[in-house]
C-alpha atoms as a printed R data frame, in Angstrom:
    type eleno elety resid chain resno       x        y       z
1   ATOM     1    CA   UNK     A     1 -32.951  -64.031 -38.010
2   ATOM     2    CA   UNK     A     2 -29.945  -66.295 -38.588
3   ATOM     3    CA   UNK     A     3 -28.426  -67.426 -35.291
4   ATOM     4    CA   UNK     A     4 -25.112  -68.880 -34.210
5   ATOM     5    CA   UNK     A     5 -25.432  -72.619 -33.558
6   ATOM     6    CA   UNK     A     6 -23.273  -72.205 -30.478
7   ATOM     7    CA   UNK     A     7 -24.368  -69.064 -28.617
8   ATOM     8    CA   UNK     A     8 -27.827  -68.405 -30.192
9   ATOM     9    CA   UNK     A     9 -26.964  -64.755 -30.913
10  ATOM    10    CA   UNK     A    10 -27.512  -63.262 -34.366
11  ATOM    11    CA   UNK     A    11 -24.956  -63.714 -37.133
12  ATOM    12    CA   UNK     A    12 -23.641  -61.135 -39.557
13  ATOM    13    CA   UNK     A    13 -24.631  -61.651 -43.181
14  ATOM    14    CA   UNK     A    14 -21.169  -62.993 -44.107
15  ATOM    15    CA   UNK     A    15 -21.020  -65.532 -41.265
16  ATOM    16    CA   UNK     A    16 -22.200  -69.102 -41.841
17  ATOM    17    CA   UNK     A    17 -23.256  -71.077 -38.751
18  ATOM    18    CA   UNK     A    18 -20.915  -69.713 -36.067
19  ATOM    19    CA   UNK     A    19 -19.272  -66.554 -34.891
20  ATOM    20    CA   UNK     A    20 -15.504  -66.955 -35.389
21  ATOM    21    CA   UNK     A    21 -14.958  -66.838 -31.607
22  ATOM    22    CA   UNK     A    22 -17.592  -69.547 -31.036
23  ATOM    23    CA   UNK     A    23 -16.028  -71.812 -33.673
24  ATOM    24    CA   UNK     A    24 -12.593  -71.184 -32.192
25  ATOM    25    CA   UNK     A    25 -13.717  -72.114 -28.687
26  ATOM    26    CA   UNK     A    26 -14.983  -75.563 -29.704
27  ATOM    27    CA   UNK     A    27 -13.147  -76.514 -32.900
28  ATOM    28    CA   UNK     A    28  -9.895  -74.643 -32.282
29  ATOM    29    CA   UNK     A    29 -10.200  -72.664 -35.518
30  ATOM    30    CA   UNK     A    30 -12.292  -69.687 -36.602
31  ATOM    31    CA   UNK     A    31 -13.697  -71.767 -39.486
32  ATOM    32    CA   UNK     A    32 -15.697  -74.803 -38.402
33  ATOM    33    CA   UNK     A    33 -14.932  -78.087 -40.196
34  ATOM    34    CA   UNK     A    34 -17.252  -79.330 -42.919
35  ATOM    35    CA   UNK     A    35 -19.517  -82.326 -42.236
36  ATOM    36    CA   UNK     A    36 -19.938  -83.933 -45.678
37  ATOM    37    CA   UNK     A    37 -22.909  -86.202 -44.948
38  ATOM    38    CA   UNK     A    38 -26.610  -86.117 -45.663
39  ATOM    39    CA   UNK     A    39 -29.109  -87.475 -43.149
40  ATOM    40    CA   UNK     A    40 -29.862  -90.454 -45.394
41  ATOM    41    CA   UNK     A    41 -26.123  -91.201 -45.522
42  ATOM    42    CA   UNK     A    42 -25.904  -91.200 -41.737
43  ATOM    43    CA   UNK     A    43 -28.883  -93.513 -41.331
44  ATOM    44    CA   UNK     A    44 -27.153  -96.078 -43.549
45  ATOM    45    CA   UNK     A    45 -23.743  -95.445 -41.998
46  ATOM    46    CA   UNK     A    46 -25.144  -95.879 -38.483
47  ATOM    47    CA   UNK     A    47 -26.424  -99.348 -39.409
48  ATOM    48    CA   UNK     A    48 -23.065 -100.284 -40.890
49  ATOM    49    CA   UNK     A    49 -21.211  -98.745 -37.952
50  ATOM    50    CA   UNK     A    50 -23.105 -100.932 -35.499
51  ATOM    51    CA   UNK     A    51 -21.934 -103.998 -37.413
52  ATOM    52    CA   UNK     A    52 -18.332 -102.787 -37.642
53  ATOM    53    CA   UNK     A    53 -18.012 -101.430 -34.069
54  ATOM    54    CA   UNK     A    54 -17.579  -97.875 -35.359
55  ATOM    55    CA   UNK     A    55 -20.574  -96.578 -33.411
56  ATOM    56    CA   UNK     A    56 -20.206  -95.417 -29.823
57  ATOM    57    CA   UNK     A    57 -22.081  -97.554 -27.254
58  ATOM    58    CA   UNK     A    58 -25.463  -96.262 -26.063
59  ATOM    59    CA   UNK     A    59 -29.156  -96.312 -26.919
60  ATOM    60    CA   UNK     A    60 -29.149  -93.052 -28.868
61  ATOM    61    CA   UNK     A    61 -27.362  -93.485 -32.243
62  ATOM    62    CA   UNK     A    62 -23.842  -92.055 -32.004
63  ATOM    63    CA   UNK     A    63 -20.958  -91.968 -34.445
64  ATOM    64    CA   UNK     A    64 -17.297  -91.343 -33.740
65  ATOM    65    CA   UNK     A    65 -15.701  -88.564 -35.791
66  ATOM    66    CA   UNK     A    66 -12.140  -87.658 -36.706
67  ATOM    67    CA   UNK     A    67 -10.935  -84.401 -38.237
68  ATOM    68    CA   UNK     A    68  -9.057  -84.320 -41.528
69  ATOM    69    CA   UNK     A    69  -7.341  -80.945 -41.425
70  ATOM    70    CA   UNK     A    70  -6.430  -80.534 -45.080
71  ATOM    71    CA   UNK     A    71  -7.230  -77.143 -46.602
72  ATOM    72    CA   UNK     A    72 -10.495  -77.176 -48.550
73  ATOM    73    CA   UNK     A    73 -11.561  -74.923 -51.400
74  ATOM    74    CA   UNK     A    74 -14.530  -73.515 -49.476
75  ATOM    75    CA   UNK     A    75 -12.256  -71.954 -46.868
76  ATOM    76    CA   UNK     A    76 -12.812  -74.468 -44.074
77  ATOM    77    CA   UNK     A    77  -9.712  -75.876 -42.424
78  ATOM    78    CA   UNK     A    78 -10.837  -79.470 -42.757
79  ATOM    79    CA   UNK     A    79 -13.686  -81.905 -42.620
80  ATOM    80    CA   UNK     A    80 -15.061  -84.312 -40.063
81  ATOM    81    CA   UNK     A    81 -15.273  -87.921 -41.116
82  ATOM    82    CA   UNK     A    82 -16.597  -91.083 -39.485
83  ATOM    83    CA   UNK     A    83 -13.840  -93.204 -37.951
84  ATOM    84    CA   UNK     A    84 -13.509  -96.237 -35.695
85  ATOM    85    CA   UNK     A    85 -15.061  -95.703 -32.249
86  ATOM    86    CA   UNK     A    86 -11.643  -96.013 -30.604
87  ATOM    87    CA   UNK     A    87 -10.001  -93.382 -32.797
88  ATOM    88    CA   UNK     A    88 -12.319  -90.375 -32.972
89  ATOM    89    CA   UNK     A    89 -12.015  -87.178 -30.941
90  ATOM    90    CA   UNK     A    90 -15.668  -86.212 -31.417
91  ATOM    91    CA   UNK     A    91 -19.021  -87.947 -30.949
92  ATOM    92    CA   UNK     A    92 -21.847  -87.062 -33.332
93  ATOM    93    CA   UNK     A    93 -25.517  -87.600 -32.487
94  ATOM    94    CA   UNK     A    94 -27.668  -87.255 -35.627
95  ATOM    95    CA   UNK     A    95 -31.318  -86.159 -35.514
96  ATOM    96    CA   UNK     A    96 -33.882  -88.880 -34.922
97  ATOM    97    CA   UNK     A    97 -37.070  -88.604 -37.028
98  ATOM    98    CA   UNK     A    98 -38.974  -90.488 -34.325
99  ATOM    99    CA   UNK     A    99 -38.097  -87.830 -31.712
100 ATOM   100    CA   UNK     A   100 -37.986  -84.372 -33.317
101 ATOM   101    CA   UNK     A   101 -35.422  -81.783 -32.232
102 ATOM   102    CA   UNK     A   102 -33.327  -84.046 -30.010
103 ATOM   103    CA   UNK     A   103 -30.052  -82.304 -30.984
104 ATOM   104    CA   UNK     A   104 -31.604  -78.902 -30.241
105 ATOM   105    CA   UNK     A   105 -32.921  -80.271 -26.931
106 ATOM   106    CA   UNK     A   106 -29.565  -81.690 -25.844
107 ATOM   107    CA   UNK     A   107 -27.639  -78.585 -26.896
108 ATOM   108    CA   UNK     A   108 -30.000  -76.336 -24.934
109 ATOM   109    CA   UNK     A   109 -29.925  -78.652 -21.906
110 ATOM   110    CA   UNK     A   110 -26.129  -78.583 -21.871
111 ATOM   111    CA   UNK     A   111 -26.169  -74.779 -22.123
112 ATOM   112    CA   UNK     A   112 -28.630  -74.656 -19.214
113 ATOM   113    CA   UNK     A   113 -26.260  -76.903 -17.239
114 ATOM   114    CA   UNK     A   114 -23.391  -74.556 -18.001
115 ATOM   115    CA   UNK     A   115 -25.548  -71.630 -16.884
116 ATOM   116    CA   UNK     A   116 -26.179  -73.512 -13.622
117 ATOM   117    CA   UNK     A   117 -22.397  -74.019 -13.324
118 ATOM   118    CA   UNK     A   118 -22.569  -77.796 -13.680
119 ATOM   119    CA   UNK     A   119 -19.259  -79.114 -15.028
120 ATOM   120    CA   UNK     A   120 -19.866  -80.512 -18.532
121 ATOM   121    CA   UNK     A   121 -17.900  -81.839 -21.500
122 ATOM   122    CA   UNK     A   122 -17.296  -79.532 -24.510
123 ATOM   123    CA   UNK     A   123 -20.309  -79.570 -26.861
124 ATOM   124    CA   UNK     A   124 -21.889  -77.858 -29.840
125 ATOM   125    CA   UNK     A   125 -24.269  -78.311 -32.763
126 ATOM   126    CA   UNK     A   126 -23.166  -78.825 -36.347
127 ATOM   127    CA   UNK     A   127 -25.083  -78.842 -39.607
128 ATOM   128    CA   UNK     A   128 -25.184  -81.778 -42.002
129 ATOM   129    CA   UNK     A   129 -24.575  -81.197 -45.704
130 ATOM   130    CA   UNK     A   130 -28.347  -81.725 -46.152
131 ATOM   131    CA   UNK     A   131 -29.128  -78.987 -43.598
132 ATOM   132    CA   UNK     A   132 -30.269  -80.913 -40.505
133 ATOM   133    CA   UNK     A   133 -28.700  -80.120 -37.136
134 ATOM   134    CA   UNK     A   134 -26.703  -82.684 -35.142
135 ATOM   135    CA   UNK     A   135 -25.366  -82.598 -31.603
136 ATOM   136    CA   UNK     A   136 -21.593  -82.950 -31.341
137 ATOM   137    CA   UNK     A   137 -19.394  -83.358 -28.292
138 ATOM   138    CA   UNK     A   138 -15.649  -83.493 -27.816
139 ATOM   139    CA   UNK     A   139 -14.354  -86.656 -26.173
140 ATOM   140    CA   UNK     A   140 -12.473  -86.013 -22.940
141 ATOM   141    CA   UNK     A   141 -11.087  -89.558 -22.859
142 ATOM   142    CA   UNK     A   142  -8.991  -88.808 -25.961
143 ATOM   143    CA   UNK     A   143  -6.204  -86.283 -26.492
144 ATOM   144    CA   UNK     A   144  -5.569  -84.545 -29.835
145 ATOM   145    CA   UNK     A   145  -2.534  -86.779 -30.381
146 ATOM   146    CA   UNK     A   146  -4.683  -89.909 -30.017
147 ATOM   147    CA   UNK     A   147  -3.510  -90.903 -26.544
148 ATOM   148    CA   UNK     A   148  -6.119  -91.935 -23.997
149 ATOM   149    CA   UNK     A   149  -7.248  -90.387 -20.736
150 ATOM   150    CA   UNK     A   150  -8.476  -92.987 -18.264
151 ATOM   151    CA   UNK     A   151 -12.208  -92.793 -17.604
152 ATOM   152    CA   UNK     A   152 -14.518  -95.413 -16.090
153 ATOM   153    CA   UNK     A   153 -18.288  -95.337 -15.707
154 ATOM   154    CA   UNK     A   154 -20.243  -96.466 -12.660
155 ATOM   155    CA   UNK     A   155 -21.705  -99.532 -14.322
156 ATOM   156    CA   UNK     A   156 -18.141 -100.875 -14.373
157 ATOM   157    CA   UNK     A   157 -17.162  -99.407 -10.997
158 ATOM   158    CA   UNK     A   158 -20.105 -100.989  -9.190
159 ATOM   159    CA   UNK     A   159 -19.712 -104.212 -11.203
160 ATOM   160    CA   UNK     A   160 -23.359 -104.334 -12.200
161 ATOM   161    CA   UNK     A   161 -24.878 -105.669 -15.426
162 ATOM   162    CA   UNK     A   162 -27.938 -103.386 -15.666
163 ATOM   163    CA   UNK     A   163 -27.291  -99.650 -15.942
164 ATOM   164    CA   UNK     A   164 -30.720  -98.866 -14.488
165 ATOM   165    CA   UNK     A   165 -30.156 -100.878 -11.298
166 ATOM   166    CA   UNK     A   166 -28.686  -99.074  -8.340
167 ATOM   167    CA   UNK     A   167 -29.418  -95.888  -6.467
168 ATOM   168    CA   UNK     A   168 -28.197  -92.313  -6.308
169 ATOM   169    CA   UNK     A   169 -27.074  -92.645  -2.700
170 ATOM   170    CA   UNK     A   170 -24.621  -95.434  -3.543
171 ATOM   171    CA   UNK     A   171 -23.257  -93.580  -6.561
172 ATOM   172    CA   UNK     A   172 -22.765  -90.409  -4.520
173 ATOM   173    CA   UNK     A   173 -21.033  -92.195  -1.647
174 ATOM   174    CA   UNK     A   174 -18.765  -94.028  -4.098
175 ATOM   175    CA   UNK     A   175 -17.804  -90.693  -5.663
176 ATOM   176    CA   UNK     A   176 -16.731  -89.555  -2.200
177 ATOM   177    CA   UNK     A   177 -14.716  -92.718  -1.605
178 ATOM   178    CA   UNK     A   178 -12.836  -92.584  -4.911
179 ATOM   179    CA   UNK     A   179 -12.326  -88.885  -5.587
180 ATOM   180    CA   UNK     A   180  -9.249  -86.944  -4.494
181 ATOM   181    CA   UNK     A   181 -11.634  -83.952  -4.236
182 ATOM   182    CA   UNK     A   182 -14.026  -85.704  -1.877
183 ATOM   183    CA   UNK     A   183 -16.206  -82.831  -0.661
184 ATOM   184    CA   UNK     A   184 -16.131  -80.858  -3.925
185 ATOM   185    CA   UNK     A   185 -17.134  -83.842  -6.044
186 ATOM   186    CA   UNK     A   186 -19.908  -84.900  -3.668
187 ATOM   187    CA   UNK     A   187 -21.246  -81.336  -3.917
188 ATOM   188    CA   UNK     A   188 -20.941  -81.466  -7.724
189 ATOM   189    CA   UNK     A   189 -22.814  -84.765  -7.760
190 ATOM   190    CA   UNK     A   190 -25.609  -83.346  -5.596
191 ATOM   191    CA   UNK     A   191 -25.816  -80.195  -7.730
192 ATOM   192    CA   UNK     A   192 -26.077  -82.250 -10.941
193 ATOM   193    CA   UNK     A   193 -28.729  -84.516  -9.398
194 ATOM   194    CA   UNK     A   194 -30.935  -81.528  -8.589
195 ATOM   195    CA   UNK     A   195 -30.318  -80.003 -12.020
196 ATOM   196    CA   UNK     A   196 -31.223  -83.189 -13.890
197 ATOM   197    CA   UNK     A   197 -34.464  -83.452 -11.962
198 ATOM   198    CA   UNK     A   198 -35.293  -79.818 -12.773
199 ATOM   199    CA   UNK     A   199 -34.840  -80.250 -16.538
200 ATOM   200    CA   UNK     A   200 -36.668  -83.586 -16.715
201 ATOM   201    CA   UNK     A   201 -33.625  -85.731 -17.455
202 ATOM   202    CA   UNK     A   202 -34.778  -89.122 -16.201
203 ATOM   203    CA   UNK     A   203 -32.088  -91.059 -18.072
204 ATOM   204    CA   UNK     A   204 -29.066  -90.474 -15.805
205 ATOM   205    CA   UNK     A   205 -28.201  -94.153 -15.506
206 ATOM   206    CA   UNK     A   206 -24.951  -95.713 -14.295
207 ATOM   207    CA   UNK     A   207 -23.130  -95.221 -17.608
208 ATOM   208    CA   UNK     A   208 -23.824  -91.480 -17.443
209 ATOM   209    CA   UNK     A   209 -21.731  -91.064 -14.287
210 ATOM   210    CA   UNK     A   210 -17.981  -91.572 -14.619
211 ATOM   211    CA   UNK     A   211 -14.708  -91.065 -12.803
212 ATOM   212    CA   UNK     A   212 -11.897  -89.378 -14.713
213 ATOM   213    CA   UNK     A   213  -8.167  -89.711 -14.031
214 ATOM   214    CA   UNK     A   214  -6.830  -86.147 -13.887
215 ATOM   215    CA   UNK     A   215  -3.328  -84.891 -13.095
216 ATOM   216    CA   UNK     A   216  -4.358  -84.861  -9.416
217 ATOM   217    CA   UNK     A   217  -5.847  -88.362  -9.453
218 ATOM   218    CA   UNK     A   218  -9.382  -89.732  -9.806
219 ATOM   219    CA   UNK     A   219 -12.169  -87.113  -9.875
220 ATOM   220    CA   UNK     A   220 -15.824  -87.037 -10.872
221 ATOM   221    CA   UNK     A   221 -15.983  -86.631 -14.637
222 ATOM   222    CA   UNK     A   222 -17.620  -83.612 -16.252
223 ATOM   223    CA   UNK     A   223 -21.218  -84.502 -17.099
224 ATOM   224    CA   UNK     A   224 -22.510  -85.550 -20.519
225 ATOM   225    CA   UNK     A   225 -25.732  -86.831 -22.153
226 ATOM   226    CA   UNK     A   226 -27.911  -84.173 -20.517
227 ATOM   227    CA   UNK     A   227 -31.298  -83.573 -22.125
228 ATOM   228    CA   UNK     A   228 -34.955  -83.046 -21.299
229 ATOM   229    CA   UNK     A   229 -36.201  -86.618 -21.719
230 ATOM   230    CA   UNK     A   230 -39.605  -85.754 -20.235
231 ATOM   231    CA   UNK     A   231 -40.312  -83.596 -23.269
232 ATOM   232    CA   UNK     A   232 -39.398  -86.477 -25.591
233 ATOM   233    CA   UNK     A   233 -41.249  -89.197 -23.636
234 ATOM   234    CA   UNK     A   234 -43.980  -87.327 -21.735
235 ATOM   235    CA   UNK     A   235 -45.845  -90.530 -20.766
236 ATOM   236    CA   UNK     A   236 -42.852  -91.995 -18.929
237 ATOM   237    CA   UNK     A   237 -43.878  -91.888 -15.241
238 ATOM   238    CA   UNK     A   238 -40.339  -92.047 -13.865
239 ATOM   239    CA   UNK     A   239 -38.417  -88.913 -12.853
240 ATOM   240    CA   UNK     A   240 -35.020  -90.554 -12.281
241 ATOM   241    CA   UNK     A   241 -33.191  -93.452 -13.918
242 ATOM   242    CA   UNK     A   242 -31.789  -94.690 -10.584
243 ATOM   243    CA   UNK     A   243 -33.563  -95.011  -7.260
244 ATOM   244    CA   UNK     A   244 -33.595  -91.953  -5.012
245 ATOM   245    CA   UNK     A   245 -34.914  -92.592  -1.526
246 ATOM   246    CA   UNK     A   246 -36.172  -95.989  -2.691
247 ATOM   247    CA   UNK     A   247 -38.242  -94.814  -5.672
248 ATOM   248    CA   UNK     A   248 -38.086  -93.144  -9.094
249 ATOM   249    CA   UNK     A   249 -41.011  -90.706  -9.141
250 ATOM   250    CA   UNK     A   250 -43.178  -88.320  -7.117
251 ATOM   251    CA   UNK     A   251 -40.359  -86.502  -5.337
252 ATOM   252    CA   UNK     A   252 -40.443  -83.545  -3.003
253 ATOM   253    CA   UNK     A   253 -37.628  -81.435  -1.574
254 ATOM   254    CA   UNK     A   254 -37.157  -83.827   1.338
255 ATOM   255    CA   UNK     A   255 -35.753  -86.558  -0.912
256 ATOM   256    CA   UNK     A   256 -32.978  -84.247  -2.079
257 ATOM   257    CA   UNK     A   257 -32.364  -83.007   1.473
258 ATOM   258    CA   UNK     A   258 -31.810  -86.620   2.547
259 ATOM   259    CA   UNK     A   259 -29.464  -87.271  -0.388
260 ATOM   260    CA   UNK     A   260 -27.414  -84.262   0.690
261 ATOM   261    CA   UNK     A   261 -27.302  -85.622   4.230
262 ATOM   262    CA   UNK     A   262 -26.160  -89.052   2.991
263 ATOM   263    CA   UNK     A   263 -23.336  -87.266   1.169
264 ATOM   264    CA   UNK     A   264 -22.481  -85.476   4.434
265 ATOM   265    CA   UNK     A   265 -23.161  -82.041   2.986
266 ATOM   266    CA   UNK     A   266 -24.223  -79.472   5.563
267 ATOM   267    CA   UNK     A   267 -27.445  -77.446   5.427
268 ATOM   268    CA   UNK     A   268 -25.633  -74.383   4.097
269 ATOM   269    CA   UNK     A   269 -24.178  -76.336   1.175
270 ATOM   270    CA   UNK     A   270 -27.523  -77.957   0.348
271 ATOM   271    CA   UNK     A   271 -29.410  -74.662   0.542
272 ATOM   272    CA   UNK     A   272 -26.809  -72.988  -1.678
273 ATOM   273    CA   UNK     A   273 -27.859  -75.277  -4.552
274 ATOM   274    CA   UNK     A   274 -31.541  -74.501  -4.005
275 ATOM   275    CA   UNK     A   275 -30.897  -70.755  -3.816
276 ATOM   276    CA   UNK     A   276 -28.867  -70.878  -7.018
277 ATOM   277    CA   UNK     A   277 -31.871  -72.453  -8.751
278 ATOM   278    CA   UNK     A   278 -34.010  -69.397  -8.014
279 ATOM   279    CA   UNK     A   279 -31.350  -67.074  -9.472
280 ATOM   280    CA   UNK     A   280 -30.855  -69.361 -12.478
281 ATOM   281    CA   UNK     A   281 -34.500  -69.580 -13.551
282 ATOM   282    CA   UNK     A   282 -34.964  -66.114 -15.188
283 ATOM   283    CA   UNK     A   283 -31.760  -66.490 -17.205
284 ATOM   284    CA   UNK     A   284 -32.736  -70.062 -18.089
285 ATOM   285    CA   UNK     A   285 -36.061  -68.858 -19.503
286 ATOM   286    CA   UNK     A   286 -34.294  -66.223 -21.584
287 ATOM   287    CA   UNK     A   287 -31.875  -68.844 -22.928
288 ATOM   288    CA   UNK     A   288 -34.749  -71.167 -23.856
289 ATOM   289    CA   UNK     A   289 -36.440  -68.314 -25.743
290 ATOM   290    CA   UNK     A   290 -33.287  -67.855 -27.851
291 ATOM   291    CA   UNK     A   291 -32.756  -71.567 -28.498
292 ATOM   292    CA   UNK     A   292 -33.405  -73.557 -31.686
293 ATOM   293    CA   UNK     A   293 -36.393  -75.385 -30.179
294 ATOM   294    CA   UNK     A   294 -39.723  -74.537 -31.776
295 ATOM   295    CA   UNK     A   295 -42.121  -72.326 -29.801
296 ATOM   296    CA   UNK     A   296 -44.238  -75.213 -28.505
297 ATOM   297    CA   UNK     A   297 -41.235  -77.062 -27.112
298 ATOM   298    CA   UNK     A   298 -39.814  -73.863 -25.647
299 ATOM   299    CA   UNK     A   299 -43.089  -73.373 -23.784
300 ATOM   300    CA   UNK     A   300 -43.109  -76.990 -22.558
301 ATOM   301    CA   UNK     A   301 -39.508  -76.732 -21.358
302 ATOM   302    CA   UNK     A   302 -40.157  -73.483 -19.460
303 ATOM   303    CA   UNK     A   303 -43.302  -74.845 -17.803
304 ATOM   304    CA   UNK     A   304 -41.450  -77.920 -16.548
305 ATOM   305    CA   UNK     A   305 -38.479  -76.093 -15.026
306 ATOM   306    CA   UNK     A   306 -40.768  -73.460 -13.459
307 ATOM   307    CA   UNK     A   307 -42.917  -76.111 -11.778
308 ATOM   308    CA   UNK     A   308 -39.943  -78.101 -10.506
309 ATOM   309    CA   UNK     A   309 -37.975  -75.074  -9.327
310 ATOM   310    CA   UNK     A   310 -40.947  -74.108  -7.130
311 ATOM   311    CA   UNK     A   311 -40.438  -77.348  -5.188
312 ATOM   312    CA   UNK     A   312 -37.121  -75.951  -3.910
313 ATOM   313    CA   UNK     A   313 -38.331  -72.415  -3.188
314 ATOM   314    CA   UNK     A   314 -37.779  -71.205   0.408
């Protein structure tokens, strides 16, 4: 069965990779743009981009994309092309042969976050000209007209040099000090911390938390770079990138209770996150079953979230 790259539901025979409504939601047009690169092209371009500062900072290879909206013969409204890191409105993460199905993993993890009502940046998958799937996200620090939205990550805010140094308590308290939505954003931070633990995302370092300057003022940014790292690096003993309760592994519910208390959340607010987990799990399993992960990875993903959700059961 051919499935939509966005929603995982079946496609009609005349539809390519997306339902028109799914393409419209992310790309702003019922016909998705064409990505005219082969995987071998991207591997070479990524090396060149690193030299020319076209790549987006980070460990995982990322390329900045712009959209040329000229009418093409194949019916698409334009094509995506690699541009300078400061100019693009999209970020493309190609597949990595060393770690199979990373784009499928990240896309599913972001959909699971959305299902859990975690605020996230716009995202999708897109197919290369050679057929491989890539993860693509829309930059929220850029407007369509090229103007910038102010956004600053916590490595800069805390004036540290190592993105893996620091602790979740300090990040959460700083969110409360800086945000105009103090209580809401501390709750959002706590909710995302629990979610990332559940899905095995142990790479939420200081550059993966940011403050965003909205019309109201500074707020906690929507989340990005969410994926099940445990499935990619199963031998990594750590469960968090930053310290939580003075360590990075072997957590129980009490560690998250204490984080909530540090953030000055009350018991009702903390328990609401745990209760939502129990309601989320059946729908999460169904979403995983419909995803583009292979059957073995689907099984691994479901086993992990089931085991970790039990930790928070009443």
